[in-house]
C-alpha positions in Angstrom: -2.3 64.5 16.9 -5.8 63.0 16.6 -9.1 64.9 18.3 -10.1 64.0 21.6 -12.1 60.7 21.8 -10.6 59.6 18.6 -9.1 56.1 18.4 -5.9 55.5 16.9 -6.1 52.3 14.8 -2.7 51.1 16.2 -3.6 51.8 20.0 -6.7 49.8 18.9 -5.1 46.8 18.0 -2.6 46.8 21.2 -5.6 46.6 23.1 -5.8 43.1 24.8 -9.4 43.1 23.7 -8.5 43.6 20.4 -6.1 40.6 20.4 -8.8 38.1 22.4 -11.3 38.9 19.9 -9.1 38.2 16.9 -7.9 35.2 18.8 -11.5 33.7 20.1 -12.9 34.2 16.7 -9.9 33.0 14.4 -10.1 30.0 16.8 -13.8 29.4 16.5 -13.6 29.6 12.8 -10.7 27.4 12.1 -12.1 24.4 14.8 -15.4 24.9 12.9 -13.9 24.4 9.4 -11.6 21.8 10.8 -14.5 19.3 11.7 -16.8 20.4 9.2 -13.7 20.0 6.3 -14.2 23.3 5.0 -11.0 25.0 3.6 -12.6 28.2 3.5 -13.5 28.8 6.8 -10.3 26.7 8.1 -7.6 28.7 6.7 -9.0 32.1 7.1 -9.8 31.3 10.6 -6.2 30.5 10.9 -5.4 33.8 9.5 -7.1 35.8 12.2 -5.8 33.6 14.9 -2.4 34.3 13.6 -3.3 38.0 13.6 -4.6 37.8 17.3 -2.1 36.0 18.4 0.9 38.3 16.7 -0.5 41.5 18.5 -0.6 39.5 21.9 2.9 38.6 21.1 3.6 41.7 20.5 2.0 43.1 23.9 4.2 40.7 26.2 7.3 41.4 24.7 6.8 44.9 25.2 5.9 44.1 28.9 9.0 42.1 29.1 6.9 38.8 30.3 9.3 36.4 28.3 7.3 33.5 29.2 4.3 34.6 27.8 6.1 35.7 24.7 7.9 32.7 24.4 4.7 30.6 24.2 3.0 32.9 21.9 5.5 33.2 19.6 6.0 29.2 19.6 2.3 29.3 18.8 2.7 31.5 16.0 5.4 29.2 14.6 3.2 26.2 14.8 0.2 28.1 12.8 3.0 29.1 10.1 4.3 25.4 10.0 0.5 24.5 9.5 -0.1 26.9 7.0 3.2 26.5 5.4 3.4 22.8 5.0 -0.3 22.4 3.7 0.8 23.4 0.2 4.0 21.0 0.3 1.8 18.3 1.7 -1.1 18.9 -1.4 1.6 18.9 -3.9 3.1 15.5 -2.9 -0.8 13.8 -2.5 -0.9 15.3 -6.1 2.5 13.9 -7.4 1.6 10.3 -5.7 -2.4 10.6 -6.9 -0.5 10.6 -10.7 1.2 7.3 -10.0 -0.7 4.2 -10.8 -1.9 1.9 -7.7 -1.0 -1.6 -7.7 -2.1 -3.6 -4.8 0.7 -3.6 -2.0 -1.2 -4.9 0.6 1.4 -7.6 2.6 3.9 -6.9 5.1 6.5 -7.5 2.6 5.4 -5.6 0.1 4.8 -2.4 2.5 8.3 -2.8 3.9 9.7 -2.5 0.0 8.0 0.5 -0.8 5.8 2.3 2.5 4.5 5.0 -0.1 2.9 2.5 -2.2 1.6 0.9 0.5 0.3 3.8 1.7 -2.0 4.8 -1.1 -3.0 1.4 -1.6 -4.3 1.4 1.3 -5.8 5.1 0.9 -7.6 3.4 -2.1 -8.7 0.3 -1.1 -10.8 2.3 1.8 -12.0 4.6 -0.8 -13.1 1.9 -3.0 -15.0 0.2 -0.6 -17.2 3.8 0.4 -17.2 4.4 -3.6 -18.7 1.0 -4.7 -21.4 0.2 -1.4 -23.8 2.8 -3.1 -23.5 1.4 -6.7 -24.8 -2.4 -5.3 -26.2 -1.9 -1.4 -29.5 0.3 -1.0 -31.8 0.6 2.3 -33.6 -2.4 3.0 -37.3 -1.6 1.8 -38.7 -4.4 4.1 -36.8 -3.1 7.1 -35.5 -5.9 8.3 -31.7 -5.3 8.1 -30.3 -1.8 7.5 -29.1 -2.7 4.0 -29.7 -5.1 1.3 -28.1 -5.6 -2.1 -29.8 -3.9 -5.5 -30.9 -6.8 -7.6 -29.2 -6.7 -11.3 -26.6 -4.5 -10.1 -23.3 -4.5 -11.9 -20.0 -2.9 -10.9 -16.5 -2.9 -10.8 -14.2 -3.1 -7.4 -10.8 -2.2 -8.8 -10.7 -4.1 -11.9 -12.9 -7.1 -10.8 -16.4 -7.2 -12.5 -19.2 -7.8 -9.8 -22.7 -9.1 -10.8 -25.8 -9.1 -8.4 -28.4 -11.6 -10.1 -32.1 -10.9 -10.1 -32.6 -12.6 -6.6 -30.1 -10.5 -4.9 -27.2 -12.9 -4.6 -23.8 -12.3 -5.7 -22.9 -14.5 -8.9 -25.0 -15.1 -12.2 -28.3 -15.6 -12.5 -30.1 -18.7 -11.0 -33.3 -20.1 -11.0 -35.6 -19.7 -7.7 -36.7 -23.9 -8.1 -33.7 -25.7 -7.7 -34.8 -28.6 -9.9 -33.1 -31.5 -9.2 -29.6 -29.5 -7.9 -28.4 -30.5 -4.6 -28.1 -26.6 -3.2 -25.9 -25.5 -1.2 -26.3 -21.7 0.6 -23.2 -19.8 1.5 -24.2 -17.4 4.7 -21.1 -15.1 5.4 -20.1 -11.3 5.6 -17.8 -9.5 3.2 -15.5 -12.2 3.2 -17.6 -14.4 1.5 -19.5 -11.8 -0.5 -15.9 -11.5 -2.0 -13.1 -8.5 -1.8 -12.1 -9.4 -4.9 -9.9 -7.0 -6.7 -8.4 -8.0 -10.2 -10.3 -9.0 -13.0 -9.9 -12.7 -12.7 -10.6 -13.1 -9.0 -13.6 -15.1 -7.9 -15.5 -15.5 -4.6 -14.8 -18.7 -2.7 -18.4 -19.9 -3.1 -17.9 -19.5 -6.8 -14.2 -21.8 -6.5 -16.4 -24.1 -4.6 -19.0 -24.7 -7.0 -16.5 -24.8 -9.6 -14.1 -27.7 -7.3 -17.2 -30.0 -6.5 -18.2 -30.1 -10.4 -14.2 -31.3 -11.2 -13.4 -33.3 -8.3 -16.5 -34.8 -7.5 -18.6 -36.9 -9.2 -22.7 -37.2 -8.0 -25.7 -38.5 -8.3 -27.3 -34.8 -8.6 -25.1 -31.7 -10.0 -24.5 -29.7 -6.8 -24.8 -25.8 -6.9 -23.5 -23.4 -4.3 -25.2 -20.0 -3.8 -23.4 -17.1 -2.3 -25.4 -15.2 -0.1 -22.6 -13.3 1.8 -23.3 -9.7 2.5 -20.8 -6.9 3.3 -20.9 -5.5 6.8 -23.6 -8.0 8.1 -23.5 -10.2 10.9 -24.8 -13.6 11.7 -27.7 -11.9 13.1 -28.7 -10.5 9.8 -28.7 -13.2 8.1 -30.8 -14.7 10.6 -33.3 -11.8 10.0 -33.6 -12.5 6.4 -33.7 -16.2 6.4 -38.0 -16.3 5.7 -37.5 -13.9 3.0 -34.7 -14.8 1.0 -33.2 -18.2 1.9 -35.7 -20.8 2.5 -37.2 -19.6 -0.9 -34.2 -21.0 -2.3 -35.1 -24.7 -1.0 -31.6 -25.0 0.3 -30.4 -29.1 1.2 -27.1 -27.4 3.3 -26.6 -24.0 4.6 -22.8 -23.5 4.9 -21.9 -21.0 7.4 -18.5 -19.0 7.2 -19.1 -16.3 10.3 -16.7 -14.4 12.5 -15.1 -11.0 11.9 -18.3 -8.9 11.7 -19.5 -10.5 15.2 -16.5 -10.4 17.2 -17.7 -7.8 19.1 -20.1 -10.0 20.7 -17.4 -11.9 22.1 -15.2 -9.1 23.0 -17.8 -6.5 24.9 -18.9 -9.5 26.6 -15.8 -10.0 28.2 -14.7 -6.8 30.1 -11.0 -7.3 30.2 -11.1 -7.0 26.7 -14.0 -4.8 26.2 -12.0 -1.8 23.9 -14.3 -0.4 21.1 -13.7 0.1 17.6 -10.5 1.2 16.5 -10.3 4.9 15.7 -10.2 6.6 12.6 -10.2 10.5 11.8 -12.2 11.8 9.1 -11.3 13.7 6.1 -10.1 17.1 7.5 -8.6 20.6 5.8 -5.0 19.9 7.1 -3.3 17.0 6.2 -0.9 17.5 8.8 -3.5 18.0 11.7 -5.4 15.0 10.4 -2.2 13.1 11.0 -1.6 14.6 14.6 -5.0 13.6 15.4 -5.0 10.3 14.3 -1.8 9.4 16.5 -3.4 11.4 19.2 -6.6 8.8 18.7 -4.8 5.8 18.2 -2.4 6.7 21.1 -5.3 6.8 23.6 -7.2 3.9 22.3 -3.8 1.9 22.5 -4.1 2.7 26.3 -7.4 1.0 27.0 -6.3 -1.6 24.3 -3.0 -2.6 26.4 -4.4 -4.4 28.8 -5.9 -7.0 26.0 -2.9 -8.0 25.0 -2.4 -9.7 28.8 -5.2 -11.4 29.3 -5.2 -14.0 26.3 -4.5 -17.3 28.7 -6.8 -15.9 31.0 -10.2 -15.9 29.6 -9.6 -18.4 26.9 -11.4 -20.9 28.9 -14.3 -18.5 29.5 -17.9 -19.9 29.3 -19.1 -18.5 25.9 -22.3 -20.5 26.4 -24.4 -17.4 27.5 -22.7 -15.0 24.8 -24.9 -13.2 22.3 -22.8 -15.0 19.5 -23.7 -18.5 21.1 -27.7 -17.5 21.0 -27.2 -16.3 17.2 -25.8 -20.1 16.5 -28.5 -21.9 18.3 -31.1 -19.6 16.5 -29.7 -20.9 13.1 -29.6 -24.6 14.2 -33.2 -24.2 15.3 -34.1 -22.6 12.0 -32.2 -24.8 9.7 -33.6 -28.1 11.6 -37.6 -26.5 11.3 -36.8 -26.5 7.7 -35.2 -29.9 7.7 -32.0 -28.5 6.4 -28.3 -29.3 6.9 -26.0 -27.1 8.5 -22.3 -26.6 8.6 -20.3 -24.4 10.5 -17.2 -23.1 9.2 -14.3 -22.3 11.7 -12.8 -18.4 10.6 -9.4 -17.3 9.7 -7.1 -14.0 10.3 -4.1 -13.2 8.3 -2.4 -13.0 12.0 -2.5 -15.4 14.8 -1.3 -15.7 18.5 2.0 -17.3 16.8 2.4 -14.6 14.1 5.5 -12.5 14.6 5.4 -9.7 16.5 6.6 -7.3 13.9 4.0 -8.4 11.5 1.2 -7.9 14.0 2.2 -4.5 15.0 2.3 -3.6 11.0 -1.2 -4.5 11.2 -2.2 -2.7 14.1 -1.5 0.5 12.0 -4.4 0.1 10.3 -6.4 -2.0 12.5 -5.2 -0.9 16.3 -7.3 -3.5 17.7 -6.1 -6.7 15.7 -4.7 -8.1 18.7 -7.8 -8.8 20.9 -9.4 -9.7 17.3 -7.4 -12.7 17.4 -8.0 -13.5 20.6 -12.0 -13.1 19.2 -11.4 -15.7 16.6 -9.6 -18.5 18.9 -12.8 -17.7 21.3 -14.8 -18.1 18.1 -13.5 -20.9 16.8 -14.1 -23.2 20.1 -17.6 -21.5 20.0 -18.0 -23.5 16.4 -16.4 -26.5 17.5 -18.6 -26.5 20.7 -21.8 -25.3 19.2 -21.2 -28.1 16.6 -20.2 -31.2 19.5 -23.3 -29.7 21.1 -25.7 -30.3 17.9 -24.2 -33.1 16.4 -23.0 -30.7 13.1 -21.2 -30.7 10.5 -17.7 -28.3 11.7 -15.2 -27.4 9.1 -12.0 -26.5 9.9 -10.7 -23.9 7.3 -7.5 -23.3 8.9 -4.9 -25.1 6.7 -2.2 -23.1 5.1 -5.0 -20.1 6.0 -5.2 -19.1 9.3 -2.3 -16.8 10.0 -0.9 -16.8 6.0 0.0 -13.0 6.4 2.4 -14.0 3.6 0.3 -14.4 0.9 -3.3 -15.1 1.7 -4.8 -11.8 3.1 -5.3 -8.1 1.3 -5.9 -7.3 5.2 -6.3 -8.6 8.4 -9.8 -10.7 7.2 -10.4 -10.4 3.4 -8.5 -13.0 1.2 -6.6 -12.9 -2.0 -7.3 -14.7 -4.5 -5.1 -17.7 -2.9 -6.5 -17.4 0.1 -10.1 -18.0 -1.4 -8.6 -20.8 -3.5 -7.5 -22.1 -0.1 -10.8 -21.6 1.4 -12.5 -23.0 -1.3 -10.3 -26.2 -1.1 -10.6 -26.8 3.0 -14.3 -25.9 2.9 -14.9 -29.0 0.1 -12.7 -31.3 2.1 -14.8 -30.8 5.1 -18.2 -31.1 2.8 -17.0 -34.6 1.6 -18.6 -36.7 4.0 -21.6 -34.9 3.5 -21.9 -34.6 -0.3 -21.1 -38.4 -0.4 -24.3 -39.2 2.0 -26.6 -36.3 1.0 -25.7 -36.2 -3.0 -24.1 -39.2 -4.0 -20.8 -37.7 -4.5 -17.7 -39.6 -4.8 -14.1 -38.7 -6.1 -13.7 -38.6 -10.0 -10.5 -40.8 -9.8 -13.2 -43.7 -7.9 -16.3 -43.1 -9.9 -17.3 -46.0 -11.9 -17.5 -45.7 -15.1 -21.1 -46.4 -15.4 -21.7 -43.6 -12.4 -24.0 -40.7 -13.6 
């Protein structure tokens, strides 16, 4: 018999305060470890929470509180499932990690091998994160958040990337253009080039080669790739004085779109849905999957409204949007420097005419893709209206490209090499009149033997 005043450990553990203390401390520790992605806090926290709930469940059963006992035992089974499934999930992840990763970015490829597609999608996301520090740094001038590192060399998957000494993607060029007719392509990562295979090339490089092969010009034409991942037209405008005008360009070729779509989306209340959600890395793959599902479900509740407003806002006045203001600034800037400007339409893997099952496939990675489809239609109209208002060259780049989800896109906006080749072809078709008038370019087959 224990002495008076002594405490029986078994009785102590049966007290409600002990169960509550263990449960709350375990819950707090596991929650902190989950949010901070700390295994050494998350799993011990689960153990404490399990112990506290186990004591509470035993007390509830002895007190004949059936409902409470059932709820607590259900919670215990859930904790056992979380802890028990984790080793299997991690073993599965290690097994999948040992398999070689091959690009499986298309709808059809994903249907054939969903596991390979999931692995590819995750590797693709991580490759962007891995390579950013290899060629980007904070802007020392404070003009833009990030700028390229001159002279950087790196690989994106198997594709070599080179940043020249002037900070542009591509081979070295002289700052002084000499006798060249110089085209500077402004854009986003879709211009910079999400090249993957060893022989892949950004579309400005393909355009440069096509001009050299297909046209005979009075002066050589040079295309400079000034695309930047993550940038918008606002970022490109901010760099004009420091980076672009010193190149003495003859033509600015603008291929903007996706990164600036929020300028259109968020100024139209009916489709103001914000960014698509994604859960960061967590110590539990099971709970992260549940968190992702909840985030996407909550997002889709707000996003559903965007699916029904398509026709009602396509005639909205775009003149007062921030995107329209940026395009006007680009027009005035180029005119002040006596530089020609050509605006190009943007392309997405899916359009309003795409099969709904394909759109739903892209929604798994980019849940706001329907709003982006709508924004692209608005952007196309904005580009055309801006071109008509200021007498600019407007290049329709959509032929065999906009909505070509079968073979032209890695994701909703980034192109395969097939897509980049088509984009370069469409760009050249739209530029032919300008190149004829400004650089004396004619098709090779129609050039006379005496032509330079």
